[in-house]
N, C-alpha and C positions, 0 to 999 in steps of 0.2 A: 666760459660758454659750454665747452665740452663736458665739464664736470656737471653743469646744470642739466644738460641733456641726459648724461649718464644717470644722474639721480632720479630724474623723471622716469627713465626707462626701468630703473631698479624698482621704484615704487610700484609702477604698473605691473612688473613681473611678479613681485611679491603679492600684490592684490589679486592677480590672476591665479596664482598658485593657491591662495587661501580660498578663493571661490571654488576652484576645482576640488580641493580637499573637502570643503563644505558640501559640495554636490555629491561626492562619494559617500559622505557620512549620511546625508539625507536618503540616498538610495539604500544603504545598509539598514537604516531604520525604517525602511518601507514608507517613507514620507514623500519620496519622489519616484515615479515610475522609471524602471530601468530599461528604457527604450523610447524611441521617438513615436510621435503620433502618425497615423496613416497618411496624413497630408504630405509627408516627406516623399511619398512614393509617386506623386503626381507630377507630370510634365505637361504644360499647356501645348496643345496641338492645333495647328491652323486648319486642319481638315475635320477633326471630330472631337473638339473640346479638350479632352485630356487623354494622355496615354502614360506609359511607364518607362522607367529606365531599363535598358537592355543589359542582360547578363549581370544583374546586380542583386545583392542580398541585403536585407534590413533586419534589425532587431527593433521590434515595436512593443509598446506597452501602454497600458492605462492603469487606473487604480484597481481594476478587477481582472485583468488578463495580461498576458505577455506572449509574444510569438517571435519566431524566426522564419522569415518568408523570403522567397526567391522569385525572380523574373527571368524568363528564358531568353534565348537569342533574338526573339521578336518582341520582347517586352510583355509576354503573357504571364500571368501569375500561375506558373506550374513548374515542376521540377525539371522535366526533360526538355531538351532542345528539339526543334522540329525543322523539317525541310519544306520548301514551298510546294514541291511536288509530293504527291501522296502515294503510299503503298497499301493503304487500307482505308475503309470507309471513314469519313470524318464527321464528327459532331462538333458544332460550334456553339459555345455557351454565350448568350447575350444577356447581360444582367448588370446589376449595380453592386454596391458594397456587400450585399448579402451573399452573392455567389463568388465575389472576389475573395471574401472570407479571410481578410487579413488578420483577424483576431486569433486564428488558429494556425499553428506551425505547419510547415511543409510536411506532406504525407498524411496529415490528419484533417486537412481542409476538404471542403466539399468536392472540388474538381479533381483532386488527386485520388480521393476515395472512389469517385465515379469512374475514373480511368481504371482502377483496379477491378471494379465490378463489370467493366465492359472491355475486356482485354483484346477483343477482336475489332475494336474501333479506336480511332485516334481522337482524343478529346482536346479541343483547342479552346482555352478559356479567354474570351474577349471581354470579360467583365471589368468594369471600371467604377469605382466609387463616385458618387455624385452625378452619374449620368441618368437621364431619362430616355424615354422612347425616341424622342426627336434626335438626341445625340447618337443613340444606338443605330438609328437608320443611317446616319452619315458614317459612323464607324464601319458598318457593314459595307456600305457603298464604296467607301474610299480605301478600305483595308481588308476586312474579313473575307469578302467574296473572292479575293485573289487566291485563297487557299482551297477553292473548289469544294466547298462543304456539301455533304450529302444530307445532313440533318441540321436543323437549328433548334436548340433548346432555349426558348425565350422565357425569362423569369420576371414576373411583374410584382412590384411592391406597391403598397398602398399610396406612397408618396409620388409614384409615377404619374398619378392623375393630374398633378399640378406642376411637376418638375419643369416642364417646358412651357408652362403657361404663366406662372408667377415670375416676376423679375427678382431673382435672388442675388443680392449684392456680393454674397460670399462665393458665387460661382460665375465670374465675369466672362468665361468663355462658353457658357452653356447656350444652346440654341433656344430662342424664345419665339413663340408664335403668338400673334395678337389678331384680334378681329377688328378690322378697320373698314367702316362703311359696308358691313355685311360680308366682307371677304377676309379669308384667313391669310395673313402675311407673315413671313419669317423676318424677324428682326435680327440681322447678323451682327453679333457683338464682337466676334473675332476679327481683329484688324491688326495693322502693322504696329500699333502702339501696345497691343496686348501680347502678341507673339514676336519675340525677338529673333532676329535672323541668326542662324548658327554659322560659326566659322571656327577655324582651328584654335584661335586664341580663346574664344568664348567657351569652347568645349573643354579646354584645359582648365580654365577658370572654374567652370561648373563642376568638373570632377574633383578639383582641389577642395572647393567649398563643401561638396558632398562628403568627402573623406573626413574633413574636420567635423562636420555635423554628426557623422556616425561614430566618431571616436572620442569626442570631447564631452565629458560629463557636465561641464559648465554650460554647454549648449542645451543639454537636456533640461537643466534648470531654467534657462532662458525660454526655451520653446514651450515647456509645459506651463510656466508662469504666464507667458503671453497668451496662450490659448485659454487658460482659466479666466484671466481678466477680460479678454475679448468676449468670451461666452457670457459672462455675467453682466458685462456692461451693455451688451446688445440684446440680452434675453428678453427683457420687457418690451423694448422697441420692436423687435422682430415679431414677438407674439401678437402685439396689437396690430401691426401691419398685416400679418398673415390672416388674422381673424377677419379683418375688414375685407381683404381680397378673396379669402377662401370661400366664405359662405354667401357672399353677395353675387357671385358669378358662376354658380354651378352649371347653368345652361351653357355658358360660353366655354367652360372647361370641357363639357361633354362634346361640343362641336370641335374644339381643338384636338381632343384626344382621338375622336373618330377620324378626323383628317389625317392624323399621324398613322393610325392603324391602316387606313387605305393606302397611304404612301408607302408604308412598310411592305405590303404585299406587292405593290407595283415595282419596288426596287429589287425584289428577288430575281436573280439572274441565272441561277444554276439548277432550277427546278428542285430546290431543297424541300424536304418535308419538315413542317414546322410543328413543334410541340410547345404548348404554352403552360407554364406552371406558376402557381401562386406561391410566393414566399410566406411561410407561416410565421410571421413576426408575432411577438407576444400579444398585441392588442387584436390580432386576427383570431387567435386561438381562444382568448378569454370569452366567457359566456356573455358578458355585458355588451350591449350595442355601443358602437363608437364611430366617429367620422372615418376612421381607417377602414372599418368593415364596409361602410357605405361606399367608399372609394373602390374597394375590390369588387363589390356588387356591380357598380356602374361600369367598371372596366371589363368585367366578365360579360356583361350584357352587350357591350360594344364589340368585343371580340367574337362573341357567340358563346353561350353557356356550354354548348356541346364541344367547344374547342379548348376550353380552359380547364386545366386539371388542378383542383384545389385539394391539397393534402391535409386540410384541417381535421376532418373526422378521423382519418387514418392516424394523424399525429396524436390526437386525443386518446385513441385506443392504445397506441404505442406507449404513451406516457403512463397510462393506467396500469399496463402490464409490468412496468418497472417501478411503480409506486412513486412517480415524480410528477403527478398531475397538479402542479402548482406554478404560479407566476415566478419567473419569466419563461417557463417551459423550455424551449430549445435555445434560449439565449443566455447571456450573462446578466448578473444582477445590476450592473451599471451600464449595460450596453445591449441594444436590441438585435445585434448581429448573432449569427449562428455560433454556438459553442461547439465543442467536439461532439457532444450529443446531437446537436442540431445538424451538423455536417454529416454525421453517421446516418441519422434518420433520412435526411433528404437524398443522400446518395443511394440508399436502399430503395426508397420510394420511387425515385426517378428511373433507376436501372430496372427495377421489377416491372414498372409500367411499360417501359420501352421494349423490353424483351418479350412481354406477353401480349402485346397489342400490335 
């Protein structure tokens, strides 16, 4: 019996070693990204959908980019730690994956570049991938306002228009608003089944699993293979579902988004001055019309055209000067998020506007 158990263990060990060696070979041949996907950075949060690991660093990668990124003592995507009390005026960034900018390594990302350009202010980056305005309102109310912000830089992306309206099965903790009998109601998805309670044992377990995920090449193979299969298996189904929902309920989306905009202003508690910037994603900069451009137009109308700062024209001029006026502009070939060029441009645009207005 003991020999049989030993033989099984030996076979599994040899099999595991072979997979690890194969994973390393695939990385060396550039057939497997040498880093995890950004999904690894997220932790479900009972108050505001998702947040991040504290005092943690990650090596991330896809087929067209790789990065080394860090989260500080409060779980914000930035290099330096902060105190709850402030010594200088504070700027809070509220945004999604564009301003979290996980595709670019520490120091070259948007928020850290912005900090360098505004040395007399303290930048606090509250951006989280996959969050819409409805989640950002709760993140501000339950967390960000504790830091006594003086300014809020809110960044809007075209998908924000439906982030908290469509029920996305890939984001089970996202806030969803629905119109029921003419009234806008929040459907709270976050519950005890979704958010597991923390205790000493569960935290040790989570840290151990995270350590394995970050250091085992076999997990890279598993993780990227799983994401690839999930993406392609669900692609057609999601596309058909979103087309049916997206274009048949434009008026409802307008009502829900306006409701969230009004709620955002009501939640402000520290008399912060708010600046609203558009994220110039590839389909926003391109000349052709697109649903993404229409979303930005509608959101700008709801916020007020005089309040929304759209860097599209400035971005086009910037690209022409450096002879890079071609798709995907400020993003990666396989990814719509900011490249180093995009982070550089946006940090310059935002800081120049802020300092001169």
